[in-house]
C-alpha positions as a Markdown table, in Angstrom:
| # | Residue | x | y | z |
|---|---|---|---|---|
| 1 | Met | -70.2 | -201.5 | -126.8 |
| 2 | Ser | -67.4 | -203.0 | -129.0 |
| 3 | Asn | -68.4 | -205.0 | -132.0 |
| 4 | Thr | -66.7 | -208.2 | -130.7 |
| 5 | Leu | -67.5 | -211.7 | -132.1 |
| 6 | Val | -69.7 | -214.0 | -130.0 |
| 7 | Ser | -69.4 | -217.7 | -130.6 |
| 8 | Ile | -72.7 | -219.6 | -129.9 |
| 9 | Ile | -72.4 | -223.3 | -129.1 |
| 10 | Met | -75.4 | -225.5 | -129.9 |
| 11 | Pro | -75.6 | -229.3 | -129.8 |
| 12 | Ala | -78.3 | -230.9 | -131.9 |
| 13 | Tyr | -79.8 | -234.4 | -131.6 |
| 14 | Asn | -83.4 | -235.2 | -132.7 |
| 15 | Thr | -84.6 | -231.6 | -132.4 |
| 16 | Ala | -86.4 | -231.3 | -135.7 |
| 17 | Pro | -89.6 | -229.8 | -134.1 |
| 18 | Tyr | -87.7 | -226.9 | -132.4 |
| 19 | Ile | -84.3 | -226.2 | -134.0 |
| 20 | Val | -85.5 | -223.7 | -136.6 |
| 21 | Glu | -87.2 | -221.6 | -134.0 |
| 22 | Ala | -84.0 | -221.7 | -131.9 |
| 23 | Ile | -81.8 | -220.7 | -134.8 |
| 24 | Asp | -84.3 | -217.9 | -135.8 |
| 25 | Ser | -84.0 | -216.5 | -132.3 |
| 26 | Val | -80.3 | -216.1 | -132.9 |
| 27 | Lys | -80.8 | -214.6 | -136.3 |
| 28 | Ala | -83.3 | -212.1 | -134.7 |
| 29 | Gln | -80.7 | -210.7 | -132.3 |
| 30 | Thr | -80.2 | -206.9 | -132.2 |
| 31 | Tyr | -76.5 | -207.7 | -131.9 |
| 32 | Gln | -75.4 | -209.3 | -135.1 |
| 33 | Asn | -71.7 | -210.0 | -134.8 |
| 34 | Trp | -72.0 | -213.7 | -134.0 |
| 35 | Glu | -71.2 | -217.2 | -135.3 |
| 36 | Leu | -73.5 | -220.1 | -134.5 |
| 37 | Leu | -71.6 | -223.4 | -134.3 |
| 38 | Ile | -73.9 | -226.4 | -134.4 |
| 39 | Thr | -72.6 | -230.0 | -134.0 |
| 40 | Glu | -75.2 | -232.5 | -135.1 |
| 41 | Asp | -75.0 | -235.8 | -133.3 |
| 42 | Cys | -76.3 | -238.4 | -135.7 |
| 43 | Ser | -80.0 | -237.6 | -135.3 |
| 44 | Thr | -82.6 | -240.2 | -136.4 |
| 45 | Asp | -85.3 | -237.6 | -137.3 |
| 46 | Asp | -85.1 | -234.7 | -139.8 |
| 47 | Thr | -82.6 | -232.6 | -137.9 |
| 48 | Gln | -79.8 | -233.2 | -140.4 |
| 49 | Ala | -81.9 | -232.3 | -143.4 |
| 50 | Ile | -83.1 | -229.2 | -141.7 |
| 51 | Leu | -79.6 | -228.1 | -140.8 |
| 52 | Arg | -78.2 | -228.7 | -144.3 |
| 53 | Lys | -80.9 | -226.2 | -145.6 |
| 54 | Val | -80.4 | -223.7 | -142.8 |
| 55 | Ala | -76.6 | -223.6 | -143.2 |
| 56 | Leu | -77.1 | -222.3 | -146.8 |
| 57 | Thr | -79.1 | -219.3 | -145.6 |
| 58 | Asp | -76.4 | -217.6 | -143.5 |
| 59 | Asp | -72.7 | -218.0 | -143.6 |
| 60 | Arg | -72.5 | -217.3 | -139.9 |
| 61 | Ile | -74.1 | -220.6 | -139.2 |
| 62 | Lys | -71.5 | -223.4 | -139.3 |
| 63 | Val | -72.7 | -227.0 | -139.0 |
| 64 | Phe | -70.5 | -230.0 | -138.1 |
| 65 | Tyr | -71.6 | -233.6 | -138.2 |
| 66 | Asn | -70.4 | -236.3 | -135.7 |
| 67 | Lys | -69.5 | -239.6 | -137.4 |
| 68 | Gln | -71.2 | -241.4 | -134.5 |
| 69 | Asn | -73.5 | -240.5 | -131.7 |
| 70 | Ser | -71.3 | -239.0 | -129.0 |
| 71 | Gly | -73.5 | -237.1 | -126.6 |
| 72 | Ala | -74.1 | -233.4 | -125.8 |
| 73 | Ala | -70.8 | -232.8 | -124.0 |
| 74 | Ala | -68.7 | -234.1 | -127.0 |
| 75 | Ser | -70.8 | -232.1 | -129.4 |
| 76 | Arg | -70.4 | -228.9 | -127.5 |
| 77 | Asn | -66.7 | -229.5 | -127.1 |
| 78 | Tyr | -66.3 | -229.9 | -130.9 |
| 79 | Ser | -68.1 | -226.6 | -131.5 |
| 80 | Leu | -66.0 | -225.0 | -128.8 |
| 81 | Glu | -62.8 | -226.1 | -130.5 |
| 82 | Lys | -63.9 | -224.4 | -133.7 |
| 83 | Ala | -65.1 | -221.2 | -132.0 |
| 84 | Leu | -63.3 | -218.0 | -133.0 |
| 85 | Gly | -65.1 | -215.4 | -130.8 |
| 86 | Arg | -63.9 | -213.7 | -127.7 |
| 87 | Tyr | -67.2 | -214.4 | -126.1 |
| 88 | Ile | -68.7 | -217.9 | -125.7 |
| 89 | Ala | -72.4 | -218.4 | -125.3 |
| 90 | Phe | -74.5 | -221.6 | -125.1 |
| 91 | Leu | -77.9 | -222.3 | -126.5 |
| 92 | Asp | -79.6 | -225.7 | -126.8 |
| 93 | Ala | -81.6 | -226.5 | -129.9 |
| 94 | Asp | -85.0 | -226.5 | -128.2 |
| 95 | Asp | -84.5 | -223.2 | -126.2 |
| 96 | Leu | -84.9 | -219.6 | -127.4 |
| 97 | Trp | -83.4 | -216.2 | -126.9 |
| 98 | Leu | -85.3 | -212.9 | -126.9 |
| 99 | Pro | -84.1 | -210.4 | -129.4 |
| 100 | Gly | -82.1 | -208.2 | -127.0 |
| 101 | Lys | -80.3 | -211.0 | -125.3 |
| 102 | Leu | -76.8 | -210.7 | -126.7 |
| 103 | Glu | -76.9 | -206.8 | -126.8 |
| 104 | Gln | -78.0 | -206.4 | -123.2 |
| 105 | Gln | -75.7 | -209.1 | -121.8 |
| 106 | Leu | -72.7 | -207.9 | -123.7 |
| 107 | Ala | -73.3 | -204.3 | -122.5 |
| 108 | Phe | -73.6 | -205.5 | -118.9 |
| 109 | Met | -70.4 | -207.6 | -119.1 |
| 110 | Gln | -68.3 | -205.1 | -120.9 |
| 111 | Ser | -69.3 | -202.1 | -118.6 |
| 112 | Asn | -68.5 | -204.2 | -115.5 |
| 113 | Asn | -65.6 | -206.3 | -116.7 |
| 114 | Ile | -67.5 | -209.5 | -116.0 |
| 115 | Ala | -66.0 | -212.9 | -117.0 |
| 116 | Met | -69.1 | -215.1 | -116.5 |
| 117 | Cys | -72.7 | -213.9 | -116.8 |
| 118 | Tyr | -76.1 | -215.5 | -116.8 |
| 119 | Thr | -79.6 | -213.9 | -117.1 |
| 120 | Ser | -83.1 | -214.6 | -115.8 |
| 121 | Tyr | -85.4 | -216.5 | -118.1 |
| 122 | Glu | -88.9 | -218.0 | -118.6 |
| 123 | Thr | -89.6 | -221.7 | -118.7 |
| 124 | Val | -92.2 | -222.8 | -121.2 |
| 125 | Glu | -94.0 | -226.0 | -122.0 |
| 126 | Ala | -93.1 | -228.0 | -125.1 |
| 127 | Asp | -95.7 | -226.1 | -127.1 |
| 128 | Gly | -94.3 | -222.7 | -126.0 |
| 129 | Lys | -96.9 | -222.0 | -123.4 |
| 130 | Tyr | -95.6 | -219.9 | -120.4 |
| 131 | Arg | -94.9 | -221.9 | -117.2 |
| 132 | Asn | -92.9 | -219.6 | -114.9 |
| 133 | Thr | -90.1 | -217.1 | -114.6 |
| 134 | Val | -86.7 | -217.9 | -113.0 |
| 135 | His | -84.8 | -215.0 | -111.5 |
| 136 | Val | -81.1 | -215.5 | -111.0 |
| 137 | Pro | -78.9 | -214.3 | -108.1 |
| 138 | Ser | -76.8 | -211.2 | -108.6 |
| 139 | Glu | -73.6 | -213.1 | -107.9 |
| 140 | Thr | -72.4 | -216.6 | -107.3 |
| 141 | Asp | -69.1 | -218.3 | -106.5 |
| 142 | Tyr | -68.3 | -222.0 | -106.3 |
| 143 | Thr | -69.9 | -222.7 | -102.9 |
| 144 | Gly | -72.9 | -220.5 | -103.8 |
| 145 | Phe | -73.4 | -222.6 | -107.0 |
| 146 | Leu | -73.3 | -225.8 | -105.0 |
| 147 | Lys | -76.1 | -224.5 | -102.8 |
| 148 | Arg | -78.1 | -223.1 | -105.8 |
| 149 | Pro | -77.2 | -224.8 | -109.1 |
| 150 | Leu | -78.2 | -222.5 | -111.9 |
| 151 | Thr | -80.0 | -224.1 | -114.9 |
| 152 | Cys | -78.6 | -221.4 | -117.1 |
| 153 | Ser | -76.9 | -223.0 | -120.1 |
| 154 | His | -79.2 | -221.2 | -122.5 |
| 155 | Thr | -78.4 | -217.8 | -120.9 |
| 156 | Ile | -74.7 | -218.1 | -119.8 |
| 157 | Met | -71.9 | -216.3 | -121.5 |
| 158 | Phe | -68.1 | -216.2 | -120.9 |
| 159 | Asp | -65.4 | -213.7 | -121.8 |
| 160 | Leu | -62.3 | -215.5 | -122.9 |
| 161 | Lys | -60.2 | -212.4 | -121.9 |
| 162 | Phe | -60.7 | -213.6 | -118.3 |
| 163 | Val | -61.7 | -217.3 | -118.6 |
| 164 | Asp | -59.3 | -219.9 | -120.0 |
| 165 | Lys | -61.0 | -221.6 | -122.9 |
| 166 | Ser | -59.9 | -225.0 | -121.5 |
| 167 | Leu | -62.1 | -224.5 | -118.5 |
| 168 | Leu | -65.1 | -224.7 | -120.8 |
| 169 | Val | -64.3 | -228.1 | -122.1 |
| 170 | Met | -67.2 | -230.3 | -120.7 |
| 171 | Pro | -66.6 | -233.6 | -119.0 |
| 172 | Asn | -67.9 | -236.6 | -120.8 |
| 173 | Ile | -70.7 | -237.6 | -118.5 |
| 174 | Lys | -74.2 | -238.4 | -119.6 |
| 175 | Arg | -76.1 | -235.6 | -117.7 |
| 176 | Gly | -75.1 | -232.5 | -115.8 |
| 177 | Gln | -72.0 | -231.9 | -117.9 |
| 178 | Asp | -72.9 | -228.2 | -118.2 |
| 179 | Gly | -73.2 | -227.7 | -114.4 |
| 180 | Ala | -69.9 | -229.5 | -113.9 |
| 181 | Thr | -68.3 | -227.1 | -116.4 |
| 182 | Trp | -69.6 | -224.0 | -114.6 |
| 183 | Cys | -68.1 | -225.5 | -111.4 |
| 184 | Gln | -64.8 | -225.8 | -113.2 |
| 185 | Val | -64.9 | -222.1 | -114.0 |
| 186 | Leu | -66.0 | -221.1 | -110.5 |
| 187 | Lys | -63.4 | -223.3 | -108.8 |
| 188 | Ser | -60.7 | -221.3 | -110.7 |
| 189 | Gly | -61.6 | -218.3 | -108.6 |
| 190 | Ile | -63.9 | -216.6 | -111.1 |
| 191 | Ser | -67.3 | -215.4 | -109.9 |
| 192 | Gly | -70.5 | -215.4 | -112.0 |
| 193 | Tyr | -72.8 | -212.4 | -112.2 |
| 194 | Gly | -76.5 | -212.3 | -112.9 |
| 195 | Leu | -78.4 | -209.9 | -115.1 |
| 196 | Asp | -81.9 | -210.0 | -113.7 |
| 197 | Cys | -83.6 | -209.4 | -117.1 |
| 198 | Val | -85.7 | -212.1 | -118.8 |
| 199 | Leu | -83.8 | -212.7 | -122.0 |
| 200 | Ala | -84.4 | -216.3 | -122.9 |
| 201 | Lys | -86.9 | -219.2 | -122.8 |
| 202 | Asn | -86.1 | -222.7 | -121.5 |
| 203 | Arg | -88.4 | -225.4 | -122.9 |
| 204 | Lys | -89.6 | -228.1 | -120.6 |
| 205 | His | -90.7 | -231.4 | -122.1 |
| 206 | Ala | -93.2 | -233.8 | -120.6 |
| 207 | Asp | -90.5 | -236.5 | -120.0 |
| 208 | Ser | -88.5 | -233.9 | -118.0 |
| 209 | Leu | -91.1 | -233.1 | -115.4 |
| 210 | Ser | -92.5 | -235.3 | -112.6 |
| 211 | Ala | -91.4 | -238.6 | -114.1 |
| 212 | Asn | -87.8 | -237.5 | -114.0 |
| 213 | Lys | -87.7 | -235.7 | -110.6 |
| 214 | Ile | -86.1 | -238.7 | -109.1 |
| 215 | Thr | -83.6 | -238.8 | -111.9 |
| 216 | Ala | -82.8 | -235.1 | -111.2 |
| 217 | Val | -82.3 | -235.8 | -107.5 |
| 218 | Lys | -80.0 | -238.7 | -108.3 |
| 219 | Arg | -78.0 | -236.6 | -110.7 |
| 220 | Ala | -77.6 | -233.8 | -108.1 |
| 221 | Trp | -76.3 | -236.3 | -105.6 |
| 222 | Tyr | -74.0 | -237.9 | -108.2 |
| 223 | Ser | -72.6 | -234.5 | -109.1 |
| 224 | Leu | -71.8 | -233.7 | -105.5 |
| 225 | Arg | -70.2 | -237.0 | -104.6 |
| 226 | Lys | -68.6 | -238.3 | -107.9 |
| 227 | Val | -68.0 | -235.2 | -110.0 |
| 228 | Glu | -67.1 | -232.6 | -107.3 |
| 229 | Lys | -65.8 | -235.4 | -105.1 |
| 230 | Leu | -67.1 | -233.9 | -101.9 |
| 231 | Ser | -67.2 | -235.8 | -98.6 |
| 232 | Leu | -70.5 | -237.3 | -97.4 |
| 233 | Pro | -71.2 | -234.6 | -94.8 |
| 234 | Lys | -70.4 | -231.8 | -97.3 |
| 235 | Ser | -72.5 | -233.5 | -100.0 |
| 236 | Ala | -75.5 | -233.8 | -97.6 |
| 237 | Tyr | -75.1 | -230.1 | -96.5 |
| 238 | Tyr | -75.2 | -228.8 | -100.1 |
| 239 | Phe | -77.9 | -231.3 | -101.1 |
| 240 | Val | -80.3 | -229.7 | -98.6 |
| 241 | Phe | -79.9 | -226.3 | -100.2 |
| 242 | Tyr | -80.2 | -227.9 | -103.7 |
| 243 | Ala | -83.6 | -229.5 | -102.7 |
| 244 | Phe | -85.0 | -226.3 | -101.3 |
| 245 | Asn | -84.0 | -224.2 | -104.3 |
| 246 | Ala | -85.2 | -226.8 | -106.8 |
| 247 | Val | -88.7 | -226.7 | -105.3 |
| 248 | Lys | -88.6 | -222.9 | -105.2 |
| 249 | Lys | -87.5 | -222.7 | -108.9 |
| 250 | Arg | -90.2 | -225.0 | -110.2 |
| 251 | Lys | -93.0 | -223.0 | -108.6 |
| 252 | Arg | -95.4 | -222.0 | -111.3 |
| 253 | Gly | -96.6 | -218.5 | -111.8 |
């Protein structure tokens, strides 16, 4: 496996309780040729102070500070603009990688000439307690993604040899900007490939569970109609698949 630079994109806003653990999971990678680009979005907790200290511990960690609160999409896009690596990976500040994540995913991508890759993962509660495991499909294209949107931002990686960097610029929408971006890539004719190994942990917070299921449904419908601009019949068709797979993915155990 070639020793190619991986640029890791991380937005940060009010993540003081979790961000050190997320950064430590990057530092613990068995593959060490990476840069971590964190854009801090005017947090009101101790996130800024934590990052100023963390940035002094490793020159691969580069922290940028927004002048005003701009949202996750703008923060990711700023880090993306500064990225120097051939590979682009995404990790949110409250999620985690297992130590072999980069090494195994890079080996899989390089041996198969893969442009877009995602892995299986665990979901955990806010306190880190295991909730369930999400296994990813072996392959997806644009229509496949519409039927089964992958909550895979914390596992996804792109090879800029095959993917134009401009396709990774996220639209400035409040929620679902990551899924809309993966659609941009898939619509260009690129397929995504899944590595069915659990290599990350996705943290679920209390305010993201049952109270927000209606919000998630509304967001899915908005994405189909307003972001992807599908007709009403097509939106309804894909929404049925979305609902079925959403229930299946959230099954505990």
